[in-house]
Each structure stands twice: as C-alpha cells, then as structure tokens.
N, C-alpha and C positions, 0 to 999 in steps of 0.2 A: 752359369755364364762364364765364358773364357775371355780373359783379358789378353789382347794381342801383345806379343813381345815387342813388336815394332810400333812406332807412333802411327796413328791413323792417317796423318797427312803424308806418310811415306807409302802406305798401302793403297791409298786412293788419291786421285788427282782432285784437288779441292776446287770448287767454283771460283774462289778468290784469285786463282791463277789466270782467270780470263777477264776479270772485272776491275783491274787496276787502271789508274790514269784518268779517272773521271773527275769532273769539276764540282763534286759535292761541296756544299758549305761544311764547316766543321760540325760534328754531331750536335754540339751544344747550341748551334745556330739554326738547326733544322726544327721546324715547328709542325706539330700534328694539329690539323684544323678539322675538328670533328663536327660532322653535320647530321649525326644520328637523330637529334631531337627535332630538327626542322626539315631538312631535305629528306632525311630518312623516313620521316613521318608521311611523306608524300607517296609512299608505297601504298597501293590500293588496299584498304582494309585496316591500315595501321592508324591508331589514334591514341596518343598518350594523354593522360590527365596531367594537370600541372604538378601534382604530387609525384606522379610516375616520372615526369621529366626531371624533377629534383633528384629522385632516387638514382636515375641513370647518370645524371650530371655529377653527382657525388662520387659514384663509382669511376666515371671517366677521369675525374680529378685525381682520385687515388691511384689510378693506373698510370697517369702521366701525360694526358693530352694538354695542349697549350691554349687552344682556342675552341670555344663551343658556340655553335650557331644554335641558339635555344628556341627562338620563336619569331613569329611575324606579328608584332603587336597591333598593327592596323586591322587585323582580322577580327579581333574581339577580346572580350574580357579574359577568357581562358588563357590566351597566348600572353596577355599582359601579366597575369598572375604567375605564369611559369617563370617569366623573367624576374619578377619581384621575389619569388621564392629563392631563385638561384643567387641573386645579388645579396639578399639577406643572409643566405647560408654562407656566402663568401665573407661577408662582414663578420659573421660569427666564427669563421675559421673552419667550417665544415667543407668548404671548397677552397682550394689553394688560392692565396692572394695573387699569385702570378698568372692565374688562368684568366684569359680574356673572354668575357661573356658578351655575345654579339646578338643583335637583333636585325632582322631583314626588313628592308624598306623598298618600296618602288621609288622612282625618281620624282616624287611629288612631296611638297612641303608638309601636307597633312600626315603622311606616313612617318616622316622624320619627327614631327611634333608629337605624334602618338608614342614613338619610342622614347623621346625625352621625358614626356609626362609620365610614362610608366614608372620611371625611377624617381623623378622629382616629387611625385605624389606620395611617396613613402619616405620622404625626407633625405634622399640620397642625391648627390650631384649628377649632372648629365653624363660626365665621363666615367661613371660607374660601369657603363657599357660602351661598346663600340657599335657601329652600324655598317651594314652592307647595303649599298644603294644599287639597285638592279638597273642595268642598261644592256646594250647589245652592240656587237660589232658586225653582225650578219646583215648584209643587204636584204636578204630574204625576210628577216624579221623586221628590219627597219621600214620597209615599204609595205609589206603585206600583213604583218601582225600589228604594227604600231602606226601605220601611215595616217589613219584617221585621227589618232591622238596628236600627232605632230601638226596636222592641218588645223585642228582646233587651237593648239598652242599658238600658231602663227596667225590666227584669225581668218583662216581661209575656208572656203566652202568644201564640204566633203566630196562633192561631185568632181573635184579636181584630183581625187586620190590616185587613180591609175595613170593619169597623164603626167603627173609630176615626176621629175627625174630622180634617180637614186641619189645624186649629189645633193638635192634639196633635202632629202630625208637624213643624209649623213650630217649635214650642217645643223639641222633641227635637233638631231640626237645629241650632238655636242653641246648645244645651247641648253638642252634640258638637263643633262647629267651635271654639267658644271654649275648650273644654277642650284641644283639640289645639294651638291657637295658644299658649295659656299654657304647655303642655308644651314646645313648640318654643323659646319664649323662655327657659324654665328650663334648657334644654340648651345655651344659649350662642349661639343663632342670633339675629342682630340684624335681618335682613331676612326677614320672614315674610309671604308673599302669601296672601291668602284668596280662593279662586276660586269664583265663582258659576256653576256649570254650568247651561245652559239659562236663563240670566238674561233672554234676549230674549223669553221667554214668561211672565215673572213679573209680580207686582203691586208697584207702587212702595211701598205702605205697608209691606209685609213687607220689601222690599229695604232700606228705611231702618232698620228695627229690627235687621235682621241685620247691616247694615254698621256701625252704631254699636256693636253688641255686639262685633263682631270687632275694631274699632279699640280699644275699651276693654280687650280681652283682650291687646292687644299687636301686632295686625296692622299692617303697614306699607304694604301695597299691595292694592287691590281689583282682581281680574280679573273683568271683565264678559264673559261668554261667550255668543256666539250659536252655540250648539252645533249646531243643525240648519240653520243658514244661512238663516233665514227673516226676518231683520231687514230693514226697509226704511229708507231715509233719513229718512222721517217718524217712524218708530219711534225712530231714533237721536235725533231732536229731542225726543222724549218722555222718553227715559230719561236722556240725558247731562247736560243742564243741572242737574237736581237732584243727580245723582251727583257732578258736579264740586263743587257746594256742600258735599256731605257729606265729600268726600275731599281733592281737590287744594287747595281753599281753606283746608283745615285741616292741610295739611302731609303728607297721605297720598297716595301715588301712585295713578293710575287707569289700568289696562291694558285696552285695547279688543281683544278676542280674537274675531275673526269668521271663520266658515267660509263657503265660497264656493259653496254648492249652487245658488244662482241667479245666480252670476257677478257679484255686486255686493259681495263682501267687501271689495275695495280701496276703493271709493268710500264704503262705510259706515264703514270705518276712518278715512278722511280726514274724514268728517263728524263723527265722534267727536272727533278731534283739533281740529277747527274750533270745538268747544264748550269746549276746554280740557283734554281728556284728555292725559295725559303720555306714555303708552306705546302704541306701535303694534305689535300682535301680527301677525307675518308668518312666512312660510316661503319659502325659496328656490324659485322657480318655482311657488309655491302648492301644493307637495306636501302631502298629508295624507289623512285618511280621507275616503271618498266623493269629493266633488268638490274636496277640499282646503281650504286656508286662504287668507287674503288674501295675494297674492303680494308678496314683498318688493320686487321690481323695479318693480311697478306702483305700490305705495304711495309709494316714494321719488321716482319720476319724475312722478307726478301732483302731489305736493307741490311739486316743483321747477318743473315747466313750466307747470302750470295755476294754481297758487296762489302762486308766487314764494317758496316756503319751501325754501331750500337748506340742507341739514344740514351743519354744519361738519365738515370732515375726512372726509366720506364719499367713498369711491372709486367714483363712478358708472361710471367707465371700466372697472371690473372685473366688471360685472354679467354680461356674456356669459361671462366666465371662470368665474364661479360657476355659471352654468347648465350649462356643459360638465362641471364637476367633479361636480355633483350627478347629472347623467345617467350619467356613467361609474361612479360608486360605487353608485348605486341600481339601475342596470340598466334604468331607465325612460327611454326617449327622450321628450323634450318636443316637443309638436306644432310643426312648422315655422313656423306662423303665430301662435305664442304671442306676445302683445304684448311689445314692447321687446327681448326676448332670444331669440326663436325664430330658428332657423337661416335662415329665409327672409324675415324681415320687412324686410330691406334689399336684397332681390333684386328686380329689375324685368325684366319681359318685354314687357308691352303696349307697342305702338309709340307710343301717345299718351303714356303715362307716361314712357317712356324719352326721348322727344323733350324733354319738360319737364325731366327730370332732367339731360339734357345741357346745357340752358341754365343752370339753377341748381337744385340739389337741393331747395331750399326750396319749389319749386313743388309737389312731391308728397311731400316728407318733412318732417313737423313736428319729428321728433327726428333730429338729426345722428347718424349711426352711430358716429362716434368718441366721442360723449358716453358711450356705454355699452359701448364696446369691441367694437362690431360691425364688419362689413365690407360696404360697398356693392358689389354685383355686378350685371352684366347677365346674364340667362339668355335663351338664344336658342331660339325655338320658334314655335308656331303664330301668336302675336300679335306677333312681332318686327317692328320698323320699321327703316328705314335709319339713323336717328340713333344708335341704340345700336351698330349694327355699325360705323358710321363712327368713333364715339368710341373703340371698342376698337382698331380698325385703326390709328388715329393714335397710339396708345400704342406701336405696334410698327412705326413707319415704317422704321426702319433695316433689319431683316431683310427687309421687303417690298421696299425699294429695292435691296438686294443681290440679290434674286431677280428684279429687273426688273419688279416689280409696282407699278403706280400706282393710287392710290385715286381711282376715277372713279364716276360715276353708274351706268355700265354694270356695273362690278364689284359695286357695292352691290346692284343688282337681281339679278344672278346669285346672289350669296350669300344674299339673302332667299329666293329660290326654292328653293335647295338646302336651307337650314335648314328650311323648311316641309315639304319633301318628306321629309327625314329624320325630322322629328318625327311626321309622319303614319304613317310606317312603324313608328315606335316604338309608336304607339297600336295599330296592327293586330297587331304581333308582339311587343310588350313583355311584361314579366312582372309587371304591376301586381298581378294577383290573387294570384300566388305571394308577392310581397313582403308583402302584407297578411296572408296566412295565416301566413307565417313570423314576422312581427312579433307577432301575437297568440299564436302558439304559444310564443314566447320569453317573452312577458309572463305567460302562465298558468303557465309552468314556474318562475317566481320563487318561488312559494309551494307549499304542499302542498294538492292538490285534495281535495275530499270523497271522490272515488273512491280516491285514494291513502291517505287516512286510514282508510277502511274496510278496505283491503287490509292496512294496518299492524295494525289491530285484529284481523283474522282470523288474522294470523300471530304475534300476541303472546299469550303465556300469562300469565295473572294471577299 
C-alpha cells in the first residue's frame, strides 16, 4: 500500500464540506433508540426467546445504545420474562445503568398495569422501566382503524361509526391517550412516551393540540412515527421544526421513528436529528415489519462520516458483530451487499477496483473496514486482475519460496487464466438455483404459513 504524500482531504472533496450548518444537538445529547427486540421482531418469521432478547440487549448495551424497546408485556408471559431478564441484568451491571429499558403499551390501563406488574412482581420499582403508549395522529387511523374503539369509550352505538365526523374521533383520541398517560404516572412511571402512529400523514394543527395535551398529562417523550415509510426529506422539514419547538425546546424528548419502505428511513432520521430531534429510532440491520426500520448501522455511520457527528462511547467497531448476532438468532441472513455491515461490502473482485485497493484502499473504499469491524478480502473470479493476485501471493512469499515458486508476470497470467476458467465452470455447473430455493424455503419455514394454519384448524376441535 502507498501512503499519499498529500493529506486525503486535499486530494478529495470531503462530504463534510456540504453538511455544515445543521441544528443537531451536541453528540452527547443525541440518543440511539433501538427497537430491534420489539419492533424488529415484527419482521415476518422473526421470534426471539427471552434469553435471546437478553443476549442482544447486552450486546446493544456494550455497543452504546441509550434506549431499548424490549417487549410488549400485555402480549404474554414470554414478553414479560424478556423485560424481567433485562432489568435484572441491568441491576447486576451486565446492562449499563444509564440504558433506558422500555415496554410498549396500548392506551389502555390494563396494558400499563401489566408493564408495571412485570417489574414489581420481581421486587423492582415501577420506574425500573419506561413505557411507550401507542396512539395516532392520522385521521385515517382514527376513524377507520380505531373508530369503533372510540365509540365504545364514549358509550355510543357502533352503528354510528361511519357517520361520526373526524373531529369527534380526534377529540376521543386525545381523551384516551391523556387518560392513559395520567394513569401511567399515577402507577409510578417517571418516563412516559406518547407515540403518534402514522404521524407522517397527519395535520400539524391537530398534532400540536394532541402533543400539548399529552405533555400536560405527564408525557415525557413524543414518538413521531412514519408508520408506512412514506416520509420524504422535504416532509421531515415540514414536520420537525415545529415539533422541536413544542417538545425539545420545552424539555420534552422527541423520537424520530421511521420505517424503510422506500429505502430512505436512515436519511430521513438524520434529517430529523439535523432539526434538533433528540432520539434516533433504529433497529439492527433495519429488521422490522415489511421493509423494516431505519438501520442502526446506517444512521450512526452517516452521522459520523457525512455529518461529522461522532457519538461518544459508541462502539462502531462492533457493528459487524451485531449483524452476525442478529442473523444467527433471527434465522434471517442479511443481504451480502447490505450497506456498512453486509458480508460482501468489503470484498473486491473487479480488476480495476482491486488494482486501486492495492495502491491505497481509500481509492475505492470510503469506509475503512476496521472502523465497523469488517474484513477486506479479495475474491477471485471472472473480473479478477493481476494486482489482487499479486498482493495475496506476496502475503505468502515464504511457502511459495520453499516450494521454489517465484512471483513473476508469467505466473500471474497463468493464475488469472485458471481462475477465470474455474469460475466459468462454476457458472455452468454450479448450484445457484438450488441455493436460492433452499434460502427461501428456510425463510418461509420460520413462521406458520396460511396452509399450515388451515391444517391446524381442520385438526383442532373447538
């Protein structure tokens, strides 16, 4: 490898020259809000045991996240056990004391009571955890998903559902969420997040009224959710400056929770932080329902390398380790070209690229592999050039010398020809089709299919 005589930032125009002047909080005030264990588990086929959740939670703590959404305790015993294992591990020092362990609840008293009793039943105080109480800002959700719930709340007949105005449902929604927040505070919970599902398709006038009511009831953090992943950077610019005024500047935290249906969850999350949002909602490798959530590794590396925001005490060098752990415990292989942590993102085959890498990796790699715990390798095949072969051979000059083999142009040419011949034979006689079939068969086997459910129903007596 050749070290340039000139500084790299003189030889290349750095991204930081384009990204100054943003309104990020100071790095020590930015919080990583990890949803791998709860929202990430909503990815079809993914199911973590309580012990696996603890394993991932411990690793996330070591890496440096600040909030962990661990489970939905009202669902059942397994979810409660996951929270109990995590808070006990925190008490024992295996999870950092400054990590916030969170449980999800619907805006009903029984869900909040289930969360509280999950920790009090093992002798810990209610504020050992925080809670997220789910609500919505979307008129579509208010009337057509939750309408009958609100009618029941108000003691009205369900037959009035479609005739009631949107304003009725907006008012009923505020009544429900504020009552739930007040109940949570009365049960001894100090940190109460109020979550606005489908907020990215809502109206700001209602968002302000809802937010102010939630804060007045005792809410401590607003979760703005792009539930269907349709937010654009321009829409972030529309929503977040006023949201920051209503929350962060008044001492209330603001959580940007974005889904990744159009592959812009990470950059939208960065955009929200650039307006002053305090919490970045992420999951490891972006796992989650449909196309997943904003990927943790992308958010932290975009912040660091493109915006110059390095998070204190964050272990960037363990991101590949996190990917491998999540793959192993979820049963879902991550695509090899997944940005930053994919198995193949630091592999090089093309002769043009490998020649540049052999001179200096910065020619074709913006991110050094050791920054994220990756490994740079040459892969030899159809597009291989002599530079990569020579670099690898020179790492092994001793065994070659003992065998009487000298690294020459003639040897390199023969090896290139052999590599390409072998690769072409693999194309003709390989098992690529079978590998893909096996991969998807394994993926579909992670959950219960519709056909299997029908068979269960046919064999189950009421």
